[in-house]
C-alpha positions as CSV (number, residue, x, y, z in Angstrom):
1,M,-27.5,65.7,-42.4
2,L,-24.1,64.4,-43.3
3,E,-22.8,65.9,-46.5
4,L,-20.0,64.1,-48.2
5,L,-17.6,65.0,-51.1
6,S,-15.5,62.6,-53.0
7,P,-11.7,63.4,-52.7
8,R,-11.6,64.3,-56.4
9,G,-14.7,66.6,-56.1
10,F,-13.2,68.3,-53.0
11,L,-9.9,69.0,-54.8
12,E,-11.7,70.2,-57.9
13,G,-13.7,72.5,-55.6
14,V,-10.5,73.9,-54.0
15,R,-9.1,74.6,-57.4
16,D,-12.4,76.2,-58.6
17,T,-12.2,78.7,-55.7
18,G,-8.9,80.1,-57.0
19,F,-6.3,77.8,-55.4
20,E,-5.2,76.4,-58.8
21,D,-1.6,76.1,-57.8
22,V,-2.1,73.4,-55.1
23,T,0.8,71.0,-55.4
24,E,0.4,67.2,-55.2
25,M,2.1,67.2,-51.8
26,E,-0.4,69.8,-50.5
27,A,-3.3,67.9,-51.9
28,A,-2.0,64.7,-50.3
29,C,-1.6,66.5,-46.9
30,L,-5.2,67.9,-47.2
31,M,-6.6,64.4,-47.9
32,K,-4.6,62.8,-45.1
33,V,-6.3,65.2,-42.6
34,L,-9.8,65.4,-44.2
35,A,-10.5,62.1,-45.8
36,K,-12.4,59.5,-43.8
37,P,-11.3,55.9,-44.7
38,E,-14.5,54.4,-43.3
39,L,-16.4,56.6,-45.8
40,D,-14.4,55.6,-48.9
41,N,-12.0,58.5,-48.2
42,A,-14.9,61.0,-48.6
43,V,-14.6,64.5,-47.1
44,I,-17.3,65.4,-44.6
45,L,-18.3,68.9,-45.7
46,N,-19.8,69.8,-42.3
47,E,-16.5,68.9,-40.5
48,F,-14.5,70.8,-43.1
49,V,-16.6,74.0,-42.4
50,L,-15.9,73.6,-38.7
51,I,-12.2,73.2,-39.3
52,M,-12.1,76.4,-41.4
53,E,-14.0,78.3,-38.8
54,N,-11.3,77.3,-36.3
55,F,-8.8,79.0,-38.6
56,G,-11.0,82.1,-38.6
57,I,-12.8,81.6,-41.9
58,P,-16.5,82.0,-41.3
59,A,-19.1,79.9,-43.2
60,L,-21.0,82.1,-45.6
61,G,-24.8,81.8,-46.0
62,L,-25.2,78.7,-43.8
63,E,-27.3,78.4,-40.7
64,E,-25.5,76.9,-37.7
65,D,-27.7,73.8,-37.8
66,E,-26.7,73.1,-41.4
67,Y,-23.0,72.6,-40.7
68,E,-23.1,71.1,-37.3
69,N,-20.6,68.3,-37.0
70,D,-22.6,65.2,-37.9
71,Y,-19.6,62.8,-37.9
72,S,-19.8,60.1,-35.3
73,P,-16.8,57.9,-34.9
74,D,-17.0,54.1,-35.4
75,T,-14.4,53.0,-32.8
76,E,-13.7,53.9,-29.2
77,D,-10.3,55.4,-30.2
78,E,-11.9,57.7,-32.8
79,A,-14.6,58.6,-30.2
80,E,-11.8,59.5,-27.7
81,E,-10.0,61.6,-30.3
82,E,-13.2,63.4,-31.2
83,K,-13.8,64.2,-27.5
84,E,-10.3,65.6,-27.1
85,K,-10.7,67.7,-30.2
86,T,-14.0,69.1,-28.9
87,A,-12.5,69.9,-25.5
88,Q,-9.5,71.6,-27.2
89,R,-11.9,73.7,-29.4
90,A,-13.9,74.7,-26.3
91,T,-10.7,75.9,-24.5
92,E,-9.6,77.8,-27.5
93,E,-12.9,79.7,-27.7
């Protein structure tokens, strides 16, 4: 299941977890990386969890199936980028 968060909801959640001093520039950078234009700039929660795991921050209380990357690219370019990211993650592990 694909879980989406609005950009505003995502940033509010970040601040609610204790990162209250996130600057506008940091928020813009986060949104540049995480927001999906084809989904009205929503953040795919499942994908965010995977990104955080790549930085060594484990998902708490979730089964692996719940946060599996459900994002499927719309274009061939996006599909190619996703394949490259997946290959890179595999080599890092």
